BAFINU-885738 format. One record per atom (N, C-alpha, C): x, y, z. Coordinates in steps of 0.001 Angstrom, whole numbers, padded with zeros to 6 digits, always signed. Layout:
<recs>
XYZ
...
</recs>
This chain:
<recs>
+150563+053140-069673
+149606+052141-070117
+150204+051218-071179
+150852+051848-072176
+151460+051057-073250
+152539+050160-072685
+153323+050691-071755
+154406+049913-071124
+153836+048729-070370
+152736+048979-069668
+152101+047897-068905
+151589+046801-069827
+150977+047249-070938
+150454+046280-071894
+151571+045439-072515
+152658+046123-072812
+153822+045410-073384
+154361+044371-072409
+154454+044786-071154
+154946+043877-070128
+154020+042677-069968
+152708+042965-070051
+151714+041899-069943
+151839+040918-071105
+152067+041464-072309
+152247+040605-073481
+153497+039744-073350
+154566+040361-072828
+155826+039626-072632
+155606+038466-071657
+154905+038745-070559
+154649+037721-069550
+153778+036598-070118
+152762+036998-070917
+151894+036002-071537
+152678+035127-072512
+153580+035769-073251
+154412+035035-074205
+155328+034051-073480
+155923+034525-072371
+156809+033654-071598
+156044+032480-070987
+154817+032803-070524
+153990+031750-069941
+153617+030726-071002
+153305+031219-072196
+152957+030320-073296
+154122+029412-073636
+155329+030021-073707
+156529+029233-074008
+156780+028182-072930
+156569+028609-071661
+156792+027693-070542
+155799+026528-070590
+154523+026862-070908
+153501+025824-070987
+153763+024875-072154
+154215+025451-073281
+154538+024623-074445
+155669+023654-074118
+156690+024160-073428
+157823+023335-073040
+157383+022264-072042
+156503+022691-071119
+156009+021747-070116
+155234+020619-070786
+154366+021002-071751
+153571+020002-072463
+154467+019033-073216
+155515+019572-073846
+156455+018724-074577
+157185+017781-073624
+157649+018316-072488
+158363+017508-071509
+157452+016472-070864
+156187+016866-070669
+155238+015946-070037
+155091+014673-070858
+155030+014836-072168
+154946+013668-073051
+156184+012797-072902
+157341+013463-072809
+158596+012718-072640
+158644+011994-071312
+158212+012682-070229
+158193+012055-068911
+157263+010840-068910
+156102+011002-069537
+155138+009907-069587
+155699+008712-070359
+156419+008999-071434
+157024+007937-072229
+158047+007159-071420
+158912+007895-070691
+159913+007239-069849
+159235+006441-068736
+158214+007042-068138
+157507+006371-067052
+156869+005081-067533
+156269+005118-068702
+155630+003928-069262
+156651+002824-069509
+157823+003210-070008
+158857+002219-070293
+159348+001551-069008
+159601+002377-067987
+160094+001842-066719
+159008+001016-066033
+157765+001536-066039
+156649+000827-065415
+156427-000521-066079
+156500-000553-067401
+156316-001801-068147
+157383-002819-067765
+158624-002349-067636
+159724-003249-067284
+159542-003822-065889
+159163-002958-064945
+158941-003409-063565
+157787-004407-063512
+156733-004142-064285
+155571-005025-064321
+155948-006404-064853
+156835-006448-065853
+157266-007723-066426
+158139-008517-065455
+158935-007799-064670
+159855-008467-063751
+159190-008886-062442
+158165-008174-062045
+157552-008403-060736
+157113-009842-060506
+156387-010494-061449
+155972-011886-061210
+157152-012834-060997
+158235-012582-061717
+159416-013432-061571
+160090-013211-060224
+160079-011960-059754
+160661-011654-058450
+159843-012317-057346
+158516-012287-057479
+157636-012943-056506
+157913-014445-056475
+158065-015036-057657
+158367-016471-057745
+159722-016772-057115
+160691-015902-057381
+162031-016089-056821
+161986-016103-055294
+161181-015222-054714
+161053-015187-053255
+160500-016497-052722
+159527-017049-053446
+158937-018323-053025
+159978-019440-053053
+160820-019452-054075
+161884-020461-054182
+162919-020260-053075
+163248-019002-052787
+164236-018717-051746
+163731-019137-050370
+162440-018974-050127
+161867-019373-048846
+162048-020858-048590
+162145-021634-049669
+162309-023076-049559
+163746-023516-049815
+164645-022537-049933
+166055-022850-050145
+166351-023461-051492
+165521-023147-052502
+165685-023754-053824
+166355-022830-054830
+166519-021558-054479
+167130-020594-055407
+168628-020564-055171
+169318-021555-055696
+170765-021667-055480
+171573-020968-056566
+170885-020450-057585
+171586-019806-058693
+171965-018363-058323
+172985-017835-058966
+173515-016507-058665
+173281-015553-059839
+172443-014554-059597
+172173-013538-060615
+172716-012184-060187
+173682-012207-059296
+174200-010963-058728
+174653-009974-059786
+175427-010442-060760
+175980-009534-061771
+174878-008864-062591
+173924-009656-063055
+172839-009093-063863
+171964-008153-063044
+171677-008539-061815
+170850-007690-060948
+171566-006392-060619
+172865-006485-060284
+173639-005283-059963
+173693-004321-061143
+173847-004861-062348
+173877-004012-063544
+172551-003279-063722
+171474-004019-063576
+170141-003422-063738
+169886-002371-062655
+170201-002711-061407
+169988-001761-060313
+170878-000534-060459
+172049-000725-061076
+172937+000407-061320
+172290+001433-062239
+171623+000933-063281
+170904+001839-064191
+169817+002605-063437
+169039+001897-062645
+167941+002511-061907
+168462+003581-060948
+169533+003273-060225
+170099+004225-059260
+170572+005492-059956
+171222+005328-061110
+171700+006492-061870
+170539+007350-062338
+169504+006706-062863
+168335+007443-063350
+167664+008222-062228
+167542+007592-061063
+166899+008265-059932
+167698+009480-059479
+169013+009298-059363
+169877+010396-058901
+169840+011572-059872
+170003+011304-061152
+170015+012365-062154
+168652+013044-062265
+167592+012268-062111
+166243+012829-062209
+165989+013810-061071
+166499+013491-059870
+166330+014410-058740
+167081+015717-058982
+168274+015596-059558
+169075+016792-059815
+168460+017660-060912
+167998+017018-061970
+167415+017745-063104
+166459+016822-063843
+165138+016983-063605
+164151+016097-064235
+164298+015992-065752
+164729+017087-066386
+164827+017070-067845
+165986+016205-068334
+166873+015837-067415
+168023+014994-067781
+167549+013689-068410
+166474+013131-067854
+166011+011809-068297
+165383+011841-069684
+165087+013069-070184
+164452+013195-071494
+165449+013068-072639
+166719+013300-072342
+167751+013238-073373
+168115+011783-073641
+167981+011362-074893
+168284+009972-075256
+169741+009599-075008
+170615+010617-074973
+172016+010340-074686
+172206+009967-073215
+171301+010454-072376
+171374+010155-070942
+170596+008873-070611
+169325+008880-070982
+168490+007698-070759
+168587+006800-071983
+169458+005814-071894
+169674+004903-073023
+168600+003816-072995
+167489+004136-073635
+166334+003256-073606
+166605+001857-074112
+167399+001743-075169
+167685+000426-075741
+168494-000443-074776
+169477+000190-074125
+170302-000551-073176
+169459-000973-071972
+168615-000048-071511
+167733-000350-070384
+166809-001512-070735
+166204-001459-071907
+165271-002503-072335
+165971-003853-072480
+167171-003846-073059
+167900-005103-073250
+168328-005695-071905
+168630-004832-070937
+169001-005308-069596
+167820-005997-068939
+166645-005418-069118
+165430-006007-068553
+165162-007364-069197
+165254-007436-070524
+165006-008693-071248
+166002-009758-070818
+167270-009375-070707
+168314-010328-070314
+168061-010868-068910
+167736-009958-067978
+167476-010372-066608
+166239-011257-066535
+165198-010880-067252
+163949-011639-067240
+164166-013042-067815
+164877-013124-068942
+165119-014415-069601
+165940-015343-068708
+167011-014796-068142
+167883-015612-067287
+167153-016078-066042
+166410-015170-065420
+165685-015513-064195
+164645-016599-064467
+163934-016474-065572
+162915-017467-065916
+163554-018835-066165
+164665-018855-066885
+165357-020114-067168
+165826-020788-065877
+166349-019985-064950
+166833-020529-063684
+165684-021078-062838
+164555-020380-062847
+163390-020844-062081
+162851-022154-062659
+162806-022243-063985
+162333-023471-064633
+163242-024641-064277
+164548-024420-064329
+165493-025484-064015
+165411-025876-062542
+165272-024885-061659
+165147-025163-060223
+163886-025986-059949
+162820-025696-060694
+161570-026438-060518
+161720-027872-061023
+162411-028054-062138
+162660-029399-062652
+163460-030217-061636
+164457-029589-061030
+165265-030264-060016
+164406-030660-058811
+163501-029763-058448
+162610-030034-057316
+161715-031234-057616
+161103-031252-058799
+160214-032349-059171
+160967-033671-059246
+162196-033616-059750
+162999-034835-059850
+163238-035446-058478
+163284-034612-057456
+163554-035093-056100
+162281-035469-055347
+161211-034709-055530
+160029-034888-054680
+158811-035504-055376
+158737-035423-056698
+157586-035991-057378
+157720-037510-057431
+156709-038234-056955
+156786-039713-056989
+157037-040209-058402
+157933-041164-058526
+158235-041737-059837
+157116-042684-060240
+156675-042554-061487
+155611-043439-061974
+156011-044044-063310
+155672-045300-063473
+155912-045996-064728
+154650-045842-065574
+154697-044935-066542
+153509-044630-067338
+152991-045856-068086
+153905-046711-068543
+153484-047906-069281
+152688-048839-068369
+153192-049035-067149
+152503-049908-066211
+151173-049299-065775
+151140-047982-065610
+149886-047318-065255
+148838-047578-066329
+149274-047524-067578
+148358-047772-068681
+147817-049191-068648
+148683-050114-068299
+148262-051522-068230
+147258-051721-067096
+147594-051186-065914
+146752-051386-064747
+145455-050588-064816
+145429-049611-065700
+144210-048825-065857
+143087-049679-066429
+143469-050795-067047
+142464-051698-067590
+141851-052614-066546
+142414-052585-065335
+141872-053401-064247
+140820-052578-063519
+139589-053060-063542
+138461-052277-063023
+138681-051829-061579
+139213-052711-060753
+139392-052391-059336
+140401-051266-059110
+141362-051124-060035
+142398-050102-059869
+142144-048835-060678
+141158-048883-061560
+140927-047767-062476
+140735-046414-061781
+139906-046302-060729
+139726-044990-060076
+141036-044402-059555
+141860-045249-058931
+143129-044769-058390
+144077-044349-059511
+144144-045154-060566
+145032-044843-061689
+144602-043548-062373
+143297-043373-062547
+142793-042142-063158
+143121-040931-062289
+143053-041108-060981
+143408-040024-060056
+144877-039653-060203
+145718-040667-060356
+147155-040419-060544
+147391-039659-061839
+146716-040089-062903
+146830-039388-064188
+146444-037911-064036
+145312-037674-063378
+144790-036315-063225
+145746-035438-062430
+146250-035960-061314
+147167-035190-060475
+148470-034896-061213
+148981-035907-061911
+150230-035716-062650
+150066-034649-063738
+148928-034655-064406
+148669-033667-065454
+148644-032251-064879
+147986-032082-063741
+147915-030767-063103
+149299-030274-062688
+150113-031189-062190
+151463-030820-061757
+152321-030428-062955
+152234-031212-064036
+153062-030958-065210
+152657-029677-065939
+151444-029209-065719
+150989-027982-066361
+151650-026744-065779
+152239-026874-064607
+152881-025738-063929
+154310-025590-064437
+154580-024475-065107
+155940-024230-065595
+156882-024072-064414
+156458-023312-063439
+157098-023195-062129
+156149-022385-061250
+156117-022651-059945
+155212-021902-059062
+155544-020407-059095
+154519-019573-059273
+154758-018129-059377
+154534-017386-058073
+154278-018141-056981
+154093-017513-055673
+154143-018594-054604
+154195-018175-053349
+154187-019150-052249
+152882-019924-052236
+151772-019235-052562
+150467-019891-052595
+150422-020976-053678
+150984-020647-054847
+151027-021620-055937
+151927-022800-055565
+153016-022500-054872
+153927-023550-054424
+153188-024508-053493
+152426-023965-052563
+151681-024785-051613
+150635-025640-052333
+149999-025050-053351
+148988-025786-054113
+149600-026998-054807
+150759-026798-055444
+151401-027905-056162
+151956-028926-055177
+152504-028463-054071
+152995-029389-053043
+151854-030278-052538
+150668-029707-052432
+149497-030479-052008
+149127-031531-053055
+149249-031156-054346
+148967-032111-055423
+149962-033275-055380
+151223-032956-055125
+152260-033989-055044
+151987-034927-053864
+151576-034335-052735
+151263-035150-051559
+150082-036073-051838
+149068-035547-052541
+147914-036373-052910
+148336-037528-053809
+149190-037227-054780
+149659-038251-055724
+150423-039345-054981
+151257-038932-054041
+152025-039909-053270
+151087-040796-052432
+150073-040173-051852
+149124-040927-051032
+148350-041950-051857
+147943-041545-053059
+147199-042471-053917
+148074-043658-054307
+149324-043369-054651
+150237-044450-055026
+150469-045406-053865
+150555-044844-052661
+150836-045678-051488
+149603-046428-050991
+148436-045963-051383
+147213-046566-050846
+146430-047375-051875
+147070-047706-053000
+146384-048558-053981
+145906-049824-053277
+144625-050030-053299
+144088-051170-052544
+142765-051639-053141
+142481-052893-052987
+141207-053449-053430
+141015-054809-052782
+139805-055034-052327
+139518-056328-051698
+139580-057466-052712
+139483-057115-053992
+139462-058136-055034
+140867-058544-055483
+141900-057868-054934
+143271-058140-055359
+144076-058631-054159
+144720-059786-054259
+145516-060323-053152
+146633-059361-052731
+147030-059448-051471
+148036-058544-050917
+149359-058651-051675
+149778-059855-052030
+151045-060024-052750
+150986-059350-054117
+149828-059455-054759
+149649-058826-056067
+149685-057314-055937
+149022-056810-054888
+149024-055364-054653
+150446-054839-054440
+151217-055587-053663
+152609-055184-053407
+153391-055128-054710
+153184-056138-055553
+153862-056177-056854
+153415-054997-057731
+152098-054741-057770
+151561-053663-058614
+152062-052290-058161
+152070-052072-056852
+152541-050792-056326
+153995-050539-056723
+154812-051572-056575
+156224-051437-056929
+156386-051205-058419
+155616-051949-059227
+155716-051826-060683
+155283-050446-061153
+154202-049933-060568
+153703-048615-060953
+154659-047512-060516
+155347-047737-059417
+156219-046692-058883
+157593-046729-059549
+158516-047509-059035
+159878-047504-059571
+160275-048824-060218
+159385-049789-060212
+159699-051085-060812
+159755-052177-059753
+159195-053310-060063
+159158-054431-059111
+160399-055305-059271
+160891-055814-058156
+162035-056731-058199
+161530-058158-058427
+162438-059031-058866
+162052-060384-059259
+161475-061182-058089
+161927-060881-056864
+161435-061634-055703
+159958-061360-055419
+159426-060256-055973
+158007-059938-055781
+157119-060712-056753
+157726-061292-057782
+156943-062046-058766
+156750-063474-058257
+155910-063615-057248
+155640-064916-056628
+154698-065731-057517
+154575-067022-057251
+153630-067851-058037
+152218-067281-058014
+151787-066760-056849
+150443-066192-056759
+150299-064973-057670
+151346-064128-057677
+151328-062935-058532
+151308-063356-059997
+152154-064316-060342
+152219-064774-061728
+150875-065350-062180
+150255-066125-061294
+148963-066714-061619
+147917-065614-061842
+147956-064588-061004
+146995-063471-061118
+147208-062717-062430
+148462-062486-062795
+148775-061778-064035
+148284-062572-065245
+148444-063884-065179
+147981-064731-066277
+146455-064685-066373
+145806-064742-065205
+144341-064730-065167
+143778-063453-065801
+144447-062312-065514
+143961-061043-066060
+144653-060674-067382
+145318-061660-067954
+145968-061493-069256
+146964-060329-069266
+147716-060228-068191
+148719-059168-068073
+150142-059713-068096
+150273-061031-068114
+151604-061636-068040
+152496-061198-069199
+151913-061099-070382
+152713-060710-071552
+153078-059223-071540
+152452-058467-070653
+152725-057020-070585
+153846-056685-069608
+154208-057678-068779
+155254-057459-067787
+156606-057748-068409
+157539-056821-068235
+158896-056970-068778
+159929-056975-067649
+160911-057830-067778
+162001-057881-066804
+163217-057208-067417
+163824-056327-066672
+165028-055636-067184
+166082-055572-066089
+167341-055557-066517
+168461-055438-065582
+168780-053968-065381
+169013-053575-064144
+169334-052169-063852
+170835-051966-064001
</recs>
C-alpha cells in the first residue's frame, strides 16, 4: 500500500512538472505565433497589391534577394519546429529581432516600389491637365459642371497611394477613363467650336498658336480671359 501511494505521488509530481513545463512552453509558443502572425498580416496587403501590379505587367522591380532571405528564415523555422517544437522557444534559435527587421525591410522596400510603379503608371495613363487653365475655365458657367467633375475625379485618383487589389485597380482605372471622357467631351452650345477646340487643348496639354484664331481671341476678350492666356515656347 505504501509503495503504491509513493508511486502515485511520484506520478502526480511528474505530471505536475510536465503540466508546468507545458504551460510555460505554451506561453512561448503563443508569443512566437503572435509575432509571426503579425508579420504575415502586415505583409499580406502588400502581397495582394503586388499580384495586382503583376497581372498588369507593372511590377518590373526585383525583390528576389529580400524575399529569398525572408523565406529562408521561415523555411528554417518550419523545419526545426517539426523536429523539435521547443527549438523555436530558444532565443538563440529564433532570432526575433532579425526576423522582425527582415519583415520591416521587406515591407518598406515593397511599399516604396509599389508607390513608384503607381506614379509611373499615372504619368503614362492619367490625362494631363493644366490646373491653372482649369481654374480659369471654371469661371465660365457653361464649362463649370465639366471642370468640377474633372476636379472631383482627379482628387479621388490622387487620394490613392497605390491600388491595394485588382478590384481597387479597376476602380481607379474607371475613374481615369471617366476623367479622359470628360476632358474629351467638353461641349456647350454657347461656345463656338473653334473656342472649344482651343479650350480643350489648353486644359489638356496646352494649345498651339495656330488654334488662337481671331474668333477665339475675340471670345477670350469678351469673357475677359485674354489676359489669363500665356504663350510659352516648349
